[in-house]
VOPAGU-2260 file (C-alpha; in pm, 1 decimal, decimal comma):
REM VOPAGU-2260
SITE   aa  ch    i         X         Y         Z
SITE  MET   A    0      14,2   -1554,5    -539,5
SITE  THR   A    1     301,5   -1526,0    -778,6
SITE  SER   A    2     619,4   -1321,0    -761,9
SITE  PRO   A    3     599,1    -952,3    -672,8
SITE  VAL   A    4     564,9    -688,1    -939,6
SITE  GLU   A    5     854,4    -449,3    -991,4
SITE  THR   A    6     828,0    -176,5    -729,4
SITE  THR   A    7     971,8     174,6    -724,1
SITE  TRP   A    8    1028,3     282,0    -363,8
SITE  LEU   A    9    1014,8     635,9    -224,2
SITE  SER   A   10    1203,9     734,1      89,9
SITE  VAL   A   11    1061,9     983,4     339,2
SITE  PRO   A   12    1266,2    1268,6     179,4
SITE  ASP   A   13    1129,0    1160,2    -161,9
SITE  LEU   A   14     775,9    1171,8     -18,5
SITE  VAL   A   15     839,4    1522,0     118,9
SITE  ASP   A   16     912,4    1630,7    -239,5
SITE  VAL   A   17     629,4    1435,8    -403,2
SITE  LEU   A   18     357,7    1518,6    -149,6
SITE  GLY   A   19     479,1    1865,7     -54,1
SITE  LEU   A   20     448,2    1783,5     316,5
SITE  GLY   A   21     691,1    1794,3     607,3
SITE  VAL   A   22     859,6    1486,2     750,1
SITE  SER   A   23     630,5    1481,0    1056,1
SITE  LYS   A   24     318,8    1483,7     834,8
SITE  ILE   A   25     462,3    1201,0     622,4
SITE  ARG   A   26     524,1     996,3     937,1
SITE  ARG   A   27     169,9    1072,6    1055,2
SITE  LEU   A   28      28,0     944,3     723,1
SITE  ILE   A   29     215,9     619,9     787,3
SITE  GLU   A   30     102,6     600,0    1151,5
SITE  ASP   A   31    -259,3     673,4    1049,9
SITE  ARG   A   32    -239,5     397,4     786,2
SITE  SER   A   33    -303,0     635,3     496,9
SITE  LEU   A   34      28,7     499,2     368,3
SITE  LEU   A   35     210,6     174,4     436,1
SITE  ALA   A   36     589,0     177,1     462,5
SITE  ALA   A   37     855,4     -91,0     483,1
SITE  ARG   A   38    1225,2     -91,5     558,5
SITE  VAL   A   39    1415,4    -140,4     234,4
SITE  ASP   A   40    1790,5    -169,0     282,0
SITE  GLY   A   41    1738,2     -24,0     629,7
SITE  VAL   A   42    1553,6     285,6     504,9
SITE  LEU   A   43    1181,0     348,7     558,2
SITE  LYS   A   44    1018,5     357,3     213,3
SITE  VAL   A   45     674,5     360,5      51,9
SITE  PRO   A   46     593,9     209,6    -289,5
SITE  ALA   A   47     544,5     482,7    -550,9
SITE  ALA   A   48     224,8     302,9    -657,7
SITE  PHE   A   49      69,4     412,7    -325,6
SITE  ILE   A   50      80,3     776,1    -448,8
SITE  ARG   A   51    -138,9     928,2    -721,0
SITE  ASP   A   52    -158,8    1291,9    -829,6
SITE  GLY   A   53      63,1    1408,3    -543,4
SITE  GLU   A   54    -148,9    1243,1    -272,4
SITE  PRO   A   55    -171,4     906,0    -100,3
SITE  LEU   A   56    -401,6     677,5    -298,0
SITE  HIS   A   57    -740,6     733,8    -129,5
SITE  GLU   A   58    -847,8     370,9    -171,4
SITE  LEU   A   59    -541,6     249,4      19,0
SITE  LYS   A   60    -638,2     355,4     372,4
SITE  GLY   A   61    -964,7     160,3     389,4
SITE  THR   A   62    -798,4    -140,3     229,0
SITE  LEU   A   63    -520,9    -130,6     490,5
SITE  VAL   A   64    -787,1    -121,3     764,3
SITE  VAL   A   65    -961,1    -426,6     613,8
SITE  LEU   A   66    -629,0    -612,2     595,3
SITE  ALA   A   67    -537,4    -525,0     956,6
SITE  ASP   A   68    -886,4    -621,3    1078,5
SITE  ASN   A   69    -841,5    -957,0     907,2
SITE  GLY   A   70    -511,3   -1037,7    1078,4
SITE  PHE   A   71    -255,5    -913,8     826,2
SITE  SER   A   72      66,6    -772,9     968,0
SITE  ASP   A   73     210,8    -467,8     791,5
SITE  GLU   A   74     465,1    -692,8     620,0
SITE  GLU   A   75     195,5    -935,4     504,3
SITE  ALA   A   76     -24,4    -647,5     385,2
SITE  MET   A   77     264,7    -498,2     187,4
SITE  ARG   A   78     346,4    -832,2      27,6
SITE  TRP   A   79     -18,7    -896,1     -61,4
SITE  LEU   A   80     -69,7    -550,4    -211,3
SITE  LEU   A   81     239,9    -579,1    -432,3
SITE  ASP   A   82     221,5    -946,8    -535,3
SITE  THR   A   83      -1,5   -1067,8    -815,3
SITE  ASP   A   84    -317,7   -1217,2    -667,3
SITE  ASP   A   85    -472,5   -1503,6    -862,0
SITE  MET   A   86    -831,1   -1401,7    -777,0
SITE  LEU   A   87    -770,8   -1044,7    -903,1
SITE  GLY   A   88    -545,7   -1141,2   -1192,6
SITE  THR   A   89    -310,1    -857,0   -1100,8
SITE  ALA   A   90    -144,6    -703,0    -797,4
SITE  PRO   A   91    -408,6    -565,7    -557,9
SITE  ILE   A   92    -246,0    -219,4    -567,5
SITE  GLU   A   93    -287,0    -215,4    -945,4
SITE  ALA   A   94    -650,4    -321,1    -909,3
SITE  LEU   A   95    -704,1     -38,2    -656,6
SITE  ARG   A   96    -546,0     210,2    -896,7
SITE  ALA   A   97    -782,0      80,8   -1169,4
SITE  GLY   A   98   -1090,2     156,5    -957,3
SITE  ARG   A   99   -1159,0    -198,0    -837,2
SITE  LYS   A  100   -1171,9    -105,9    -465,3
SITE  ALA   A  101   -1476,0    -317,1    -370,0
SITE  GLU   A  102   -1335,1    -624,9    -542,0
SITE  VAL   A  103    -993,7    -581,9    -375,4
SITE  ARG   A  104   -1151,2    -548,0     -31,5
SITE  ARG   A  105   -1375,9    -849,6     -91,3
SITE  VAL   A  106   -1071,0   -1061,2    -179,4
SITE  ALA   A  107    -882,1    -926,7     125,7
SITE  GLN   A  108   -1169,8   -1029,0     352,5
SITE  ALA   A  109   -1180,0   -1376,3     197,4
SITE  LEU   A  110    -811,6   -1422,2     286,8
SITE  ALA   A  111    -861,2   -1348,4     657,9
SITE  PHE   A  112    -627,1   -1537,4     888,5
């Protein structure tokens, strides 16, 4: 893996605006692994790339399950999704956004700890 791609982060209040949902529903999306969040400067945030058309990226949830099932912590999953992966030739989140879900999940399984 090489250095992470530039990431725009959305706070929970930002997500309320973008997704049109209440704070409790945003937190539930994170708990249910429909979204993955990280603390950035002490504030819980989600990469903007995890959102498309005002909704969590549908391909993300299953990918997060595959990563968790293969031993990735949330921090490791976040890093992997945002860093350029040599096997994919891009960041996995960008490959997911480009419709390469099966390939991303295959690579994630190959990296199991």
